[in-house]
PDB file with one MODEL, atoms N, CA, C and O in Angstrom:
MODEL        1
ATOM      1  N   MET A   1      72.172 112.475 114.834  1.00  0.00           N
ATOM      2  CA  MET A   1      71.914 111.305 113.902  1.00  0.00           C
ATOM      3  C   MET A   1      72.436 111.993 112.502  1.00  0.00           C
ATOM      4  O   MET A   1      72.185 113.174 112.265  1.00  0.00           O
ATOM      5  N   PHE A   2      73.225 111.119 111.537  1.00  0.00           N
ATOM      6  CA  PHE A   2      73.728 111.791 110.337  1.00  0.00           C
ATOM      7  C   PHE A   2      72.600 111.414 109.226  1.00  0.00           C
ATOM      8  O   PHE A   2      72.176 110.258 109.222  1.00  0.00           O
ATOM      9  N   HIS A   3      72.157 112.257 108.385  1.00  0.00           N
ATOM     10  CA  HIS A   3      71.208 112.105 107.272  1.00  0.00           C
ATOM     11  C   HIS A   3      71.861 111.811 106.058  1.00  0.00           C
ATOM     12  O   HIS A   3      71.138 111.309 105.197  1.00  0.00           O
ATOM     13  N   ARG A   4      73.034 111.994 105.773  1.00  0.00           N
ATOM     14  CA  ARG A   4      73.779 111.318 104.685  1.00  0.00           C
ATOM     15  C   ARG A   4      75.246 110.915 105.025  1.00  0.00           C
ATOM     16  O   ARG A   4      75.981 111.687 105.643  1.00  0.00           O
ATOM     17  N   ILE A   5      75.667 109.635 104.588  1.00  0.00           N
ATOM     18  CA  ILE A   5      76.744 109.133 104.646  1.00  0.00           C
ATOM     19  C   ILE A   5      77.204 108.001 103.615  1.00  0.00           C
ATOM     20  O   ILE A   5      76.500 107.058 103.255  1.00  0.00           O
ATOM     21  N   ASP A   6      78.538 108.271 103.196  1.00  0.00           N
ATOM     22  CA  ASP A   6      79.047 107.800 102.072  1.00  0.00           C
ATOM     23  C   ASP A   6      79.796 106.559 102.627  1.00  0.00           C
ATOM     24  O   ASP A   6      80.299 106.812 103.722  1.00  0.00           O
ATOM     25  N   LEU A   7      80.034 105.205 102.166  1.00  0.00           N
ATOM     26  CA  LEU A   7      80.470 103.956 102.732  1.00  0.00           C
ATOM     27  C   LEU A   7      81.610 103.916 101.508  1.00  0.00           C
ATOM     28  O   LEU A   7      81.420 104.137 100.312  1.00  0.00           O
ATOM     29  N   PHE A   8      82.664 103.617 102.084  1.00  0.00           N
ATOM     30  CA  PHE A   8      83.905 103.066 101.330  1.00  0.00           C
ATOM     31  C   PHE A   8      84.073 101.608 101.541  1.00  0.00           C
ATOM     32  O   PHE A   8      84.079 101.023 102.624  1.00  0.00           O
ATOM     33  N   TYR A   9      84.231 101.014 100.146  1.00  0.00           N
ATOM     34  CA  TYR A   9      84.765  99.529 100.239  1.00  0.00           C
ATOM     35  C   TYR A   9      86.169  99.507 100.778  1.00  0.00           C
ATOM     36  O   TYR A   9      86.883 100.476 100.518  1.00  0.00           O
ATOM     37  N   ALA A  10      86.666  98.489 101.520  1.00  0.00           N
ATOM     38  CA  ALA A  10      88.064  98.353 101.731  1.00  0.00           C
ATOM     39  C   ALA A  10      89.236  98.308 100.649  1.00  0.00           C
ATOM     40  O   ALA A  10      89.023  97.706  99.596  1.00  0.00           O
ATOM     41  N   ALA A  11      90.146  98.765 100.814  1.00  0.00           N
ATOM     42  CA  ALA A  11      91.138  98.563 100.035  1.00  0.00           C
ATOM     43  C   ALA A  11      91.569  97.355  99.634  1.00  0.00           C
ATOM     44  O   ALA A  11      91.797  96.999  98.479  1.00  0.00           O
ATOM     45  N   ARG A  12      91.669  96.760 100.593  1.00  0.00           N
ATOM     46  CA  ARG A  12      92.109  95.013 100.838  1.00  0.00           C
ATOM     47  C   ARG A  12      90.971  94.323 101.652  1.00  0.00           C
ATOM     48  O   ARG A  12      90.500  94.811 102.680  1.00  0.00           O
ATOM     49  N   SER A  13      90.640  93.337 101.189  1.00  0.00           N
ATOM     50  CA  SER A  13      89.774  92.175 102.163  1.00  0.00           C
ATOM     51  C   SER A  13      89.475  90.940 101.598  1.00  0.00           C
ATOM     52  O   SER A  13      88.831  90.609 100.602  1.00  0.00           O
ATOM     53  N   GLN A  14      90.296  90.123 102.748  1.00  0.00           N
ATOM     54  CA  GLN A  14      90.657  88.801 102.479  1.00  0.00           C
ATOM     55  C   GLN A  14      89.228  88.279 102.358  1.00  0.00           C
ATOM     56  O   GLN A  14      88.320  88.717 103.064  1.00  0.00           O
ATOM     57  N   TYR A  15      89.056  87.314 101.425  1.00  0.00           N
ATOM     58  CA  TYR A  15      87.729  86.536 101.105  1.00  0.00           C
ATOM     59  C   TYR A  15      86.364  87.505 101.033  1.00  0.00           C
ATOM     60  O   TYR A  15      85.208  87.111 101.189  1.00  0.00           O
ATOM     61  N   GLY A  16      86.793  88.856 100.761  1.00  0.00           N
ATOM     62  CA  GLY A  16      85.696  89.550 100.591  1.00  0.00           C
ATOM     63  C   GLY A  16      84.812  89.847 101.801  1.00  0.00           C
ATOM     64  O   GLY A  16      83.618  90.078 101.612  1.00  0.00           O
ATOM     65  N   VAL A  17      85.367  89.856 103.132  1.00  0.00           N
ATOM     66  CA  VAL A  17      84.572  89.806 103.985  1.00  0.00           C
ATOM     67  C   VAL A  17      84.180  91.162 104.225  1.00  0.00           C
ATOM     68  O   VAL A  17      82.979  91.406 104.349  1.00  0.00           O
ATOM     69  N   LEU A  18      85.134  92.190 104.317  1.00  0.00           N
ATOM     70  CA  LEU A  18      85.160  93.530 104.359  1.00  0.00           C
ATOM     71  C   LEU A  18      84.181  94.181 103.593  1.00  0.00           C
ATOM     72  O   LEU A  18      83.509  95.088 104.085  1.00  0.00           O
ATOM     73  N   ASP A  19      84.017  93.754 102.276  1.00  0.00           N
ATOM     74  CA  ASP A  19      83.111  94.423 101.421  1.00  0.00           C
ATOM     75  C   ASP A  19      81.433  94.043 101.727  1.00  0.00           C
ATOM     76  O   ASP A  19      80.448  94.752 101.520  1.00  0.00           O
ATOM     77  N   ASP A  20      81.517  92.590 102.322  1.00  0.00           N
ATOM     78  CA  ASP A  20      80.179  92.050 102.909  1.00  0.00           C
ATOM     79  C   ASP A  20      79.634  92.998 103.741  1.00  0.00           C
ATOM     80  O   ASP A  20      78.492  93.433 103.593  1.00  0.00           O
ATOM     81  N   PHE A  21      80.672  93.470 104.931  1.00  0.00           N
ATOM     82  CA  PHE A  21      80.348  94.217 106.162  1.00  0.00           C
ATOM     83  C   PHE A  21      79.874  95.685 105.579  1.00  0.00           C
ATOM     84  O   PHE A  21      78.994  96.280 106.201  1.00  0.00           O
ATOM     85  N   THR A  22      80.385  96.218 104.513  1.00  0.00           N
ATOM     86  CA  THR A  22      80.053  97.433 104.083  1.00  0.00           C
ATOM     87  C   THR A  22      78.557  97.347 103.504  1.00  0.00           C
ATOM     88  O   THR A  22      77.645  98.078 103.889  1.00  0.00           O
ATOM     89  N   GLN A  23      78.427  96.263 102.439  1.00  0.00           N
ATOM     90  CA  GLN A  23      77.478  96.289 101.485  1.00  0.00           C
ATOM     91  C   GLN A  23      76.139  96.000 102.790  1.00  0.00           C
ATOM     92  O   GLN A  23      75.049  96.549 102.631  1.00  0.00           O
ATOM     93  N   GLN A  24      76.388  95.139 103.975  1.00  0.00           N
ATOM     94  CA  GLN A  24      75.286  95.240 104.995  1.00  0.00           C
ATOM     95  C   GLN A  24      74.909  96.301 105.785  1.00  0.00           C
ATOM     96  O   GLN A  24      73.755  96.504 106.163  1.00  0.00           O
ATOM     97  N   MET A  25      76.117  97.156 106.104  1.00  0.00           N
ATOM     98  CA  MET A  25      76.007  98.216 106.792  1.00  0.00           C
ATOM     99  C   MET A  25      75.235  99.394 105.868  1.00  0.00           C
ATOM    100  O   MET A  25      74.409 100.195 106.306  1.00  0.00           O
ATOM    101  N   TYR A  26      75.622  99.318 104.742  1.00  0.00           N
ATOM    102  CA  TYR A  26      74.566 100.308 103.570  1.00  0.00           C
ATOM    103  C   TYR A  26      73.111  99.987 103.911  1.00  0.00           C
ATOM    104  O   TYR A  26      72.331 100.820 104.373  1.00  0.00           O
ATOM    105  N   VAL A  27      72.745  98.443 103.592  1.00  0.00           N
ATOM    106  CA  VAL A  27      71.551  98.045 103.702  1.00  0.00           C
ATOM    107  C   VAL A  27      71.028  98.491 105.121  1.00  0.00           C
ATOM    108  O   VAL A  27      70.084  99.272 105.011  1.00  0.00           O
ATOM    109  N   ALA A  28      71.329  98.251 106.233  1.00  0.00           N
ATOM    110  CA  ALA A  28      71.044  98.565 107.733  1.00  0.00           C
ATOM    111  C   ALA A  28      70.755 100.244 107.645  1.00  0.00           C
ATOM    112  O   ALA A  28      69.671 100.731 107.966  1.00  0.00           O
ATOM    113  N   LEU A  29      71.750 100.929 107.224  1.00  0.00           N
ATOM    114  CA  LEU A  29      71.670 102.451 107.074  1.00  0.00           C
ATOM    115  C   LEU A  29      70.398 102.952 106.325  1.00  0.00           C
ATOM    116  O   LEU A  29      69.688 103.881 106.712  1.00  0.00           O
ATOM    117  N   SER A  30      70.201 102.175 105.150  1.00  0.00           N
ATOM    118  CA  SER A  30      69.357 102.637 104.338  1.00  0.00           C
ATOM    119  C   SER A  30      67.922 102.354 104.778  1.00  0.00           C
ATOM    120  O   SER A  30      66.958 103.102 104.609  1.00  0.00           O
ATOM    121  N   ARG A  31      67.931 101.220 105.336  1.00  0.00           N
ATOM    122  CA  ARG A  31      66.495 100.822 106.134  1.00  0.00           C
ATOM    123  C   ARG A  31      66.416 101.797 107.327  1.00  0.00           C
ATOM    124  O   ARG A  31      65.226 101.859 107.634  1.00  0.00           O
ATOM    125  N   LEU A  32      67.006 102.432 107.977  1.00  0.00           N
ATOM    126  CA  LEU A  32      66.784 103.459 108.915  1.00  0.00           C
ATOM    127  C   LEU A  32      66.416 104.991 108.135  1.00  0.00           C
ATOM    128  O   LEU A  32      66.093 106.077 108.617  1.00  0.00           O
ATOM    129  N   GLY A  33      66.577 104.640 107.031  1.00  0.00           N
ATOM    130  CA  GLY A  33      66.175 105.962 106.374  1.00  0.00           C
ATOM    131  C   GLY A  33      67.311 107.251 106.099  1.00  0.00           C
ATOM    132  O   GLY A  33      67.097 108.450 105.922  1.00  0.00           O
ATOM    133  N   ILE A  34      68.329 106.641 106.134  1.00  0.00           N
ATOM    134  CA  ILE A  34      69.706 107.373 106.087  1.00  0.00           C
ATOM    135  C   ILE A  34      70.099 107.242 104.382  1.00  0.00           C
ATOM    136  O   ILE A  34      70.224 106.137 103.855  1.00  0.00           O
ATOM    137  N   ASP A  35      70.271 108.546 103.617  1.00  0.00           N
ATOM    138  CA  ASP A  35      70.439 108.756 102.496  1.00  0.00           C
ATOM    139  C   ASP A  35      72.302 108.169 102.299  1.00  0.00           C
ATOM    140  O   ASP A  35      73.222 108.843 102.762  1.00  0.00           O
ATOM    141  N   CYS A  36      72.499 107.030 101.652  1.00  0.00           N
ATOM    142  CA  CYS A  36      73.884 106.465 101.610  1.00  0.00           C
ATOM    143  C   CYS A  36      74.237 106.103 100.095  1.00  0.00           C
ATOM    144  O   CYS A  36      73.462 105.672  99.241  1.00  0.00           O
ATOM    145  N   ARG A  37      75.627 106.390  99.972  1.00  0.00           N
ATOM    146  CA  ARG A  37      76.242 105.836  98.985  1.00  0.00           C
ATOM    147  C   ARG A  37      77.287 104.959  98.992  1.00  0.00           C
ATOM    148  O   ARG A  37      78.151 105.229  99.826  1.00  0.00           O
ATOM    149  N   LEU A  38      77.534 103.699  98.117  1.00  0.00           N
ATOM    150  CA  LEU A  38      78.601 103.061  98.478  1.00  0.00           C
ATOM    151  C   LEU A  38      79.878 103.440  97.219  1.00  0.00           C
ATOM    152  O   LEU A  38      79.661 103.598  96.017  1.00  0.00           O
ATOM    153  N   LEU A  39      80.692 103.488  97.645  1.00  0.00           N
ATOM    154  CA  LEU A  39      82.089 104.267  96.881  1.00  0.00           C
ATOM    155  C   LEU A  39      83.343 103.254  96.857  1.00  0.00           C
ATOM    156  O   LEU A  39      83.850 102.866  97.909  1.00  0.00           O
ATOM    157  N   GLU A  40      83.709 102.938  95.871  1.00  0.00           N
ATOM    158  CA  GLU A  40      84.943 102.176  95.803  1.00  0.00           C
ATOM    159  C   GLU A  40      86.452 103.286  95.573  1.00  0.00           C
ATOM    160  O   GLU A  40      86.558 104.315  94.906  1.00  0.00           O
ATOM    161  N   VAL A  41      87.249 102.716  96.243  1.00  0.00           N
ATOM    162  CA  VAL A  41      88.501 103.702  96.214  1.00  0.00           C
ATOM    163  C   VAL A  41      89.311 102.870  95.170  1.00  0.00           C
ATOM    164  O   VAL A  41      89.578 101.727  95.541  1.00  0.00           O
ATOM    165  N   ILE A  42      89.672 103.172  94.152  1.00  0.00           N
ATOM    166  CA  ILE A  42      90.466 102.938  93.306  1.00  0.00           C
ATOM    167  C   ILE A  42      91.896 103.482  93.103  1.00  0.00           C
ATOM    168  O   ILE A  42      92.065 104.334  92.231  1.00  0.00           O
ATOM    169  N   LYS A  43      92.873 103.080  93.799  1.00  0.00           N
ATOM    170  CA  LYS A  43      94.203 103.433  94.329  1.00  0.00           C
ATOM    171  C   LYS A  43      94.828 103.931  92.572  1.00  0.00           C
ATOM    172  O   LYS A  43      95.364 105.037  92.498  1.00  0.00           O
ATOM    173  N   GLU A  44      94.756 103.377  91.729  1.00  0.00           N
ATOM    174  CA  GLU A  44      95.424 103.654  90.485  1.00  0.00           C
ATOM    175  C   GLU A  44      94.453 104.524  89.619  1.00  0.00           C
ATOM    176  O   GLU A  44      94.739 104.721  88.438  1.00  0.00           O
ATOM    177  N   ASP A  45      93.291 105.064  90.177  1.00  0.00           N
ATOM    178  CA  ASP A  45      92.820 106.233  89.166  1.00  0.00           C
ATOM    179  C   ASP A  45      93.230 107.363  89.186  1.00  0.00           C
ATOM    180  O   ASP A  45      93.193 108.125  90.153  1.00  0.00           O
ATOM    181  N   PRO A  46      93.711 107.605  87.993  1.00  0.00           N
ATOM    182  CA  PRO A  46      94.538 108.977  87.804  1.00  0.00           C
ATOM    183  C   PRO A  46      93.513 110.192  87.962  1.00  0.00           C
ATOM    184  O   PRO A  46      93.832 111.202  88.589  1.00  0.00           O
ATOM    185  N   LEU A  47      92.608 110.080  87.523  1.00  0.00           N
ATOM    186  CA  LEU A  47      91.461 111.247  87.525  1.00  0.00           C
ATOM    187  C   LEU A  47      90.625 111.656  88.922  1.00  0.00           C
ATOM    188  O   LEU A  47      89.816 112.580  89.005  1.00  0.00           O
ATOM    189  N   ASN A  48      91.063 110.639  90.116  1.00  0.00           N
ATOM    190  CA  ASN A  48      90.639 110.685  91.182  1.00  0.00           C
ATOM    191  C   ASN A  48      89.008 110.776  91.245  1.00  0.00           C
ATOM    192  O   ASN A  48      88.401 111.581  91.951  1.00  0.00           O
ATOM    193  N   GLN A  49      88.438 109.862  90.429  1.00  0.00           N
ATOM    194  CA  GLN A  49      86.738 110.402  90.400  1.00  0.00           C
ATOM    195  C   GLN A  49      86.373 109.875  91.764  1.00  0.00           C
ATOM    196  O   GLN A  49      85.474 110.550  92.265  1.00  0.00           O
ATOM    197  N   PHE A  50      86.829 108.788  92.591  1.00  0.00           N
ATOM    198  CA  PHE A  50      86.404 108.918  94.015  1.00  0.00           C
ATOM    199  C   PHE A  50      86.188 110.082  94.815  1.00  0.00           C
ATOM    200  O   PHE A  50      85.235 110.246  95.577  1.00  0.00           O
ATOM    201  N   ILE A  51      87.237 110.978  94.576  1.00  0.00           N
ATOM    202  CA  ILE A  51      87.425 112.249  95.278  1.00  0.00           C
ATOM    203  C   ILE A  51      86.435 113.248  94.658  1.00  0.00           C
ATOM    204  O   ILE A  51      85.889 114.006  95.458  1.00  0.00           O
ATOM    205  N   HIS A  52      86.074 113.385  93.183  1.00  0.00           N
ATOM    206  CA  HIS A  52      85.522 114.215  92.773  1.00  0.00           C
ATOM    207  C   HIS A  52      83.882 113.965  93.178  1.00  0.00           C
ATOM    208  O   HIS A  52      83.117 114.910  93.369  1.00  0.00           O
ATOM    209  N   LYS A  53      83.555 112.824  93.256  1.00  0.00           N
ATOM    210  CA  LYS A  53      82.342 112.443  93.690  1.00  0.00           C
ATOM    211  C   LYS A  53      81.842 112.803  95.309  1.00  0.00           C
ATOM    212  O   LYS A  53      80.668 113.008  95.619  1.00  0.00           O
ATOM    213  N   LEU A  54      82.840 112.825  96.123  1.00  0.00           N
ATOM    214  CA  LEU A  54      82.943 113.389  97.440  1.00  0.00           C
ATOM    215  C   LEU A  54      82.557 114.670  97.296  1.00  0.00           C
ATOM    216  O   LEU A  54      81.527 115.092  97.822  1.00  0.00           O
ATOM    217  N   ILE A  55      83.491 115.540  96.438  1.00  0.00           N
ATOM    218  CA  ILE A  55      83.581 117.059  96.537  1.00  0.00           C
ATOM    219  C   ILE A  55      82.461 117.692  96.043  1.00  0.00           C
ATOM    220  O   ILE A  55      82.109 118.815  96.404  1.00  0.00           O
ATOM    221  N   GLU A  56      81.774 116.877  95.070  1.00  0.00           N
ATOM    222  CA  GLU A  56      80.804 117.324  94.115  1.00  0.00           C
ATOM    223  C   GLU A  56      79.311 117.231  94.808  1.00  0.00           C
ATOM    224  O   GLU A  56      78.323 117.815  94.363  1.00  0.00           O
ATOM    225  N   ASN A  57      79.326 116.420  95.936  1.00  0.00           N
ATOM    226  CA  ASN A  57      78.213 115.973  96.514  1.00  0.00           C
ATOM    227  C   ASN A  57      78.455 115.472  97.910  1.00  0.00           C
ATOM    228  O   ASN A  57      78.274 114.280  98.157  1.00  0.00           O
ATOM    229  N   PRO A  58      78.791 116.181  98.690  1.00  0.00           N
ATOM    230  CA  PRO A  58      79.377 115.798 100.040  1.00  0.00           C
ATOM    231  C   PRO A  58      78.542 115.196 100.928  1.00  0.00           C
ATOM    232  O   PRO A  58      77.499 115.809 101.154  1.00  0.00           O
ATOM    233  N   PRO A  59      78.746 113.962 101.604  1.00  0.00           N
ATOM    234  CA  PRO A  59      78.096 113.481 102.862  1.00  0.00           C
ATOM    235  C   PRO A  59      78.500 114.428 104.169  1.00  0.00           C
ATOM    236  O   PRO A  59      79.428 115.237 104.214  1.00  0.00           O
ATOM    237  N   GLU A  60      77.671 114.147 105.086  1.00  0.00           N
ATOM    238  CA  GLU A  60      77.863 114.662 106.385  1.00  0.00           C
ATOM    239  C   GLU A  60      79.112 113.952 106.968  1.00  0.00           C
ATOM    240  O   GLU A  60      79.971 114.611 107.554  1.00  0.00           O
ATOM    241  N   CYS A  61      79.205 112.721 106.822  1.00  0.00           N
ATOM    242  CA  CYS A  61      80.356 111.829 107.161  1.00  0.00           C
ATOM    243  C   CYS A  61      80.746 110.708 106.234  1.00  0.00           C
ATOM    244  O   CYS A  61      80.029 110.474 105.261  1.00  0.00           O
ATOM    245  N   THR A  62      81.696 110.086 106.437  1.00  0.00           N
ATOM    246  CA  THR A  62      81.956 108.868 105.530  1.00  0.00           C
ATOM    247  C   THR A  62      82.411 107.828 106.842  1.00  0.00           C
ATOM    248  O   THR A  62      82.618 108.152 108.011  1.00  0.00           O
ATOM    249  N   LEU A  63      82.480 106.583 106.262  1.00  0.00           N
ATOM    250  CA  LEU A  63      82.555 105.291 107.086  1.00  0.00           C
ATOM    251  C   LEU A  63      83.012 104.182 106.143  1.00  0.00           C
ATOM    252  O   LEU A  63      82.612 104.018 104.990  1.00  0.00           O
ATOM    253  N   SER A  64      84.018 103.352 106.883  1.00  0.00           N
ATOM    254  CA  SER A  64      84.591 102.374 106.272  1.00  0.00           C
ATOM    255  C   SER A  64      85.099 101.302 107.353  1.00  0.00           C
ATOM    256  O   SER A  64      85.237 101.560 108.549  1.00  0.00           O
ATOM    257  N   PHE A  65      85.325 100.215 106.828  1.00  0.00           N
ATOM    258  CA  PHE A  65      85.884  99.190 107.667  1.00  0.00           C
ATOM    259  C   PHE A  65      87.409  99.200 107.314  1.00  0.00           C
ATOM    260  O   PHE A  65      87.891  99.153 106.182  1.00  0.00           O
ATOM    261  N   ASN A  66      88.001  99.263 108.380  1.00  0.00           N
ATOM    262  CA  ASN A  66      89.397  99.370 108.174  1.00  0.00           C
ATOM    263  C   ASN A  66      90.162 100.434 107.723  1.00  0.00           C
ATOM    264  O   ASN A  66      91.353 100.362 107.424  1.00  0.00           O
ATOM    265  N   GLY A  67      89.405 101.503 107.676  1.00  0.00           N
ATOM    266  CA  GLY A  67      89.797 102.773 106.942  1.00  0.00           C
ATOM    267  C   GLY A  67      90.596 103.082 105.856  1.00  0.00           C
ATOM    268  O   GLY A  67      90.873 102.114 105.148  1.00  0.00           O
ATOM    269  N   LEU A  68      91.025 104.104 105.536  1.00  0.00           N
ATOM    270  CA  LEU A  68      91.519 104.174 104.461  1.00  0.00           C
ATOM    271  C   LEU A  68      92.920 104.788 104.999  1.00  0.00           C
ATOM    272  O   LEU A  68      93.038 105.516 105.985  1.00  0.00           O
ATOM    273  N   LEU A  69      94.091 104.283 104.032  1.00  0.00           N
ATOM    274  CA  LEU A  69      95.523 104.569 104.262  1.00  0.00           C
ATOM    275  C   LEU A  69      95.761 105.921 103.970  1.00  0.00           C
ATOM    276  O   LEU A  69      95.133 106.404 103.027  1.00  0.00           O
ATOM    277  N   PRO A  70      96.780 106.834 104.780  1.00  0.00           N
ATOM    278  CA  PRO A  70      96.885 108.059 104.049  1.00  0.00           C
ATOM    279  C   PRO A  70      97.815 108.261 102.720  1.00  0.00           C
ATOM    280  O   PRO A  70      98.319 107.311 102.122  1.00  0.00           O
ATOM    281  N   ASN A  71      97.951 109.423 102.399  1.00  0.00           N
ATOM    282  CA  ASN A  71      98.711 109.716 100.800  1.00  0.00           C
ATOM    283  C   ASN A  71     100.078 109.547 101.053  1.00  0.00           C
ATOM    284  O   ASN A  71     100.627 109.234 102.110  1.00  0.00           O
ATOM    285  N   THR A  72     100.655 109.841  99.739  1.00  0.00           N
ATOM    286  CA  THR A  72     102.243 109.726 100.256  1.00  0.00           C
ATOM    287  C   THR A  72     102.855 110.671 101.326  1.00  0.00           C
ATOM    288  O   THR A  72     103.892 110.389 101.927  1.00  0.00           O
ATOM    289  N   ASN A  73     102.134 111.827 101.526  1.00  0.00           N
ATOM    290  CA  ASN A  73     102.188 113.109 102.217  1.00  0.00           C
ATOM    291  C   ASN A  73     101.923 112.749 103.634  1.00  0.00           C
ATOM    292  O   ASN A  73     102.393 113.455 104.527  1.00  0.00           O
ATOM    293  N   GLY A  74     101.096 111.547 103.946  1.00  0.00           N
ATOM    294  CA  GLY A  74     101.026 111.135 105.090  1.00  0.00           C
ATOM    295  C   GLY A  74      99.642 112.013 105.271  1.00  0.00           C
ATOM    296  O   GLY A  74      99.399 112.078 106.476  1.00  0.00           O
ATOM    297  N   ASP A  75      98.777 112.622 104.590  1.00  0.00           N
ATOM    298  CA  ASP A  75      97.365 113.170 105.013  1.00  0.00           C
ATOM    299  C   ASP A  75      96.394 112.282 104.789  1.00  0.00           C
ATOM    300  O   ASP A  75      96.456 111.453 103.881  1.00  0.00           O
ATOM    301  N   PHE A  76      95.483 112.384 105.552  1.00  0.00           N
ATOM    302  CA  PHE A  76      94.230 111.398 105.508  1.00  0.00           C
ATOM    303  C   PHE A  76      93.314 112.152 104.592  1.00  0.00           C
ATOM    304  O   PHE A  76      93.510 113.330 104.295  1.00  0.00           O
ATOM    305  N   LEU A  77      92.076 111.274 104.052  1.00  0.00           N
ATOM    306  CA  LEU A  77      91.216 111.844 103.121  1.00  0.00           C
ATOM    307  C   LEU A  77      90.210 112.712 103.836  1.00  0.00           C
ATOM    308  O   LEU A  77      89.665 113.646 103.248  1.00  0.00           O
ATOM    309  N   ALA A  78      89.922 112.378 105.267  1.00  0.00           N
ATOM    310  CA  ALA A  78      89.087 113.421 106.027  1.00  0.00           C
ATOM    311  C   ALA A  78      89.906 114.981 106.202  1.00  0.00           C
ATOM    312  O   ALA A  78      89.352 116.074 106.084  1.00  0.00           O
ATOM    313  N   ASP A  79      90.993 114.804 106.433  1.00  0.00           N
ATOM    314  CA  ASP A  79      91.753 115.969 106.512  1.00  0.00           C
ATOM    315  C   ASP A  79      91.621 116.585 105.137  1.00  0.00           C
ATOM    316  O   ASP A  79      91.244 117.756 105.098  1.00  0.00           O
ATOM    317  N   TYR A  80      91.839 116.051 104.178  1.00  0.00           N
ATOM    318  CA  TYR A  80      91.660 116.865 102.503  1.00  0.00           C
ATOM    319  C   TYR A  80      90.445 117.302 102.153  1.00  0.00           C
ATOM    320  O   TYR A  80      90.199 118.355 101.565  1.00  0.00           O
ATOM    321  N   VAL A  81      89.639 116.438 102.541  1.00  0.00           N
ATOM    322  CA  VAL A  81      88.170 116.952 101.695  1.00  0.00           C
ATOM    323  C   VAL A  81      87.182 117.693 103.197  1.00  0.00           C
ATOM    324  O   VAL A  81      86.178 118.403 103.149  1.00  0.00           O
ATOM    325  N   GLU A  82      87.827 117.263 104.232  1.00  0.00           N
ATOM    326  CA  GLU A  82      87.112 118.217 105.419  1.00  0.00           C
ATOM    327  C   GLU A  82      85.714 117.584 105.863  1.00  0.00           C
ATOM    328  O   GLU A  82      84.822 118.256 106.380  1.00  0.00           O
ATOM    329  N   ILE A  83      85.624 116.226 105.605  1.00  0.00           N
ATOM    330  CA  ILE A  83      84.582 115.638 106.034  1.00  0.00           C
ATOM    331  C   ILE A  83      84.846 114.280 107.029  1.00  0.00           C
ATOM    332  O   ILE A  83      85.434 113.268 106.649  1.00  0.00           O
ATOM    333  N   PRO A  84      84.357 114.461 108.203  1.00  0.00           N
ATOM    334  CA  PRO A  84      84.266 113.473 109.113  1.00  0.00           C
ATOM    335  C   PRO A  84      84.391 112.034 108.954  1.00  0.00           C
ATOM    336  O   PRO A  84      83.447 111.577 108.309  1.00  0.00           O
ATOM    337  N   HIS A  85      85.284 111.126 109.344  1.00  0.00           N
ATOM    338  CA  HIS A  85      85.266 109.831 108.592  1.00  0.00           C
ATOM    339  C   HIS A  85      85.371 108.842 109.947  1.00  0.00           C
ATOM    340  O   HIS A  85      86.140 108.968 110.900  1.00  0.00           O
ATOM    341  N   ILE A  86      84.390 107.863 109.729  1.00  0.00           N
ATOM    342  CA  ILE A  86      84.447 106.743 110.878  1.00  0.00           C
ATOM    343  C   ILE A  86      84.971 105.745 110.368  1.00  0.00           C
ATOM    344  O   ILE A  86      84.586 105.338 109.271  1.00  0.00           O
ATOM    345  N   ALA A  87      85.952 105.144 111.052  1.00  0.00           N
ATOM    346  CA  ALA A  87      87.061 103.976 110.427  1.00  0.00           C
ATOM    347  C   ALA A  87      86.628 102.769 111.619  1.00  0.00           C
ATOM    348  O   ALA A  87      87.093 102.785 112.758  1.00  0.00           O
ATOM    349  N   CYS A  88      85.746 101.833 111.166  1.00  0.00           N
ATOM    350  CA  CYS A  88      85.665 100.414 112.209  1.00  0.00           C
ATOM    351  C   CYS A  88      86.848  99.603 111.874  1.00  0.00           C
ATOM    352  O   CYS A  88      86.996  99.114 110.754  1.00  0.00           O
ATOM    353  N   ILE A  89      87.642  99.465 112.781  1.00  0.00           N
ATOM    354  CA  ILE A  89      88.856  98.582 112.715  1.00  0.00           C
ATOM    355  C   ILE A  89      88.129  97.031 112.952  1.00  0.00           C
ATOM    356  O   ILE A  89      87.409  96.684 113.888  1.00  0.00           O
ATOM    357  N   VAL A  90      88.474  96.423 112.051  1.00  0.00           N
ATOM    358  CA  VAL A  90      88.028  94.785 112.151  1.00  0.00           C
ATOM    359  C   VAL A  90      89.553  93.945 112.377  1.00  0.00           C
ATOM    360  O   VAL A  90      90.477  93.989 111.566  1.00  0.00           O
ATOM    361  N   LEU A  91      89.562  93.321 113.437  1.00  0.00           N
ATOM    362  CA  LEU A  91      90.741  92.776 113.537  1.00  0.00           C
ATOM    363  C   LEU A  91      90.489  90.928 113.590  1.00  0.00           C
ATOM    364  O   LEU A  91      89.650  90.342 114.274  1.00  0.00           O
ATOM    365  N   ASP A  92      91.331  90.412 112.803  1.00  0.00           N
ATOM    366  CA  ASP A  92      91.703  88.760 112.571  1.00  0.00           C
ATOM    367  C   ASP A  92      92.500  88.209 113.683  1.00  0.00           C
ATOM    368  O   ASP A  92      93.703  88.450 113.778  1.00  0.00           O
ATOM    369  N   PHE A  93      91.795  87.404 114.610  1.00  0.00           N
ATOM    370  CA  PHE A  93      92.676  86.739 115.383  1.00  0.00           C
ATOM    371  C   PHE A  93      92.803  85.313 114.880  1.00  0.00           C
ATOM    372  O   PHE A  93      91.819  84.671 114.512  1.00  0.00           O
ATOM    373  N   VAL A  94      94.126  84.801 114.872  1.00  0.00           N
ATOM    374  CA  VAL A  94      94.341  83.459 114.498  1.00  0.00           C
ATOM    375  C   VAL A  94      94.959  82.872 115.761  1.00  0.00           C
ATOM    376  O   VAL A  94      96.049  83.294 116.147  1.00  0.00           O
ATOM    377  N   GLN A  95      94.233  81.805 116.494  1.00  0.00           N
ATOM    378  CA  GLN A  95      94.951  81.027 117.521  1.00  0.00           C
ATOM    379  C   GLN A  95      95.794  80.132 116.913  1.00  0.00           C
ATOM    380  O   GLN A  95      95.451  79.483 115.924  1.00  0.00           O
ATOM    381  N   VAL A  96      97.167  80.026 117.572  1.00  0.00           N
ATOM    382  CA  VAL A  96      98.309  79.013 117.117  1.00  0.00           C
ATOM    383  C   VAL A  96      98.365  78.176 118.383  1.00  0.00           C
ATOM    384  O   VAL A  96      99.153  77.234 118.466  1.00  0.00           O
TER     385      VAL A  96
ENDMDL
END
């Protein structure tokens, strides 16, 4: 069981659904006594404050709904900061 998890808000979320999933997962994990942080990935952040927060105080793993996209070199954040990442994929099915 993990003792420290950072949760990331999704880069894109139609109607804010993934943000709500993330917030509710944060609440549930916190109730279990797991130390959590909610972090927002801002693509246009030139100082990479998000990455600095991870490196300065690293969690045991990270979690997000629909994951994080790789950078322009095709590298994923988990490879760069060497912290395991759990990506919960949420699909939207539309019946036609």
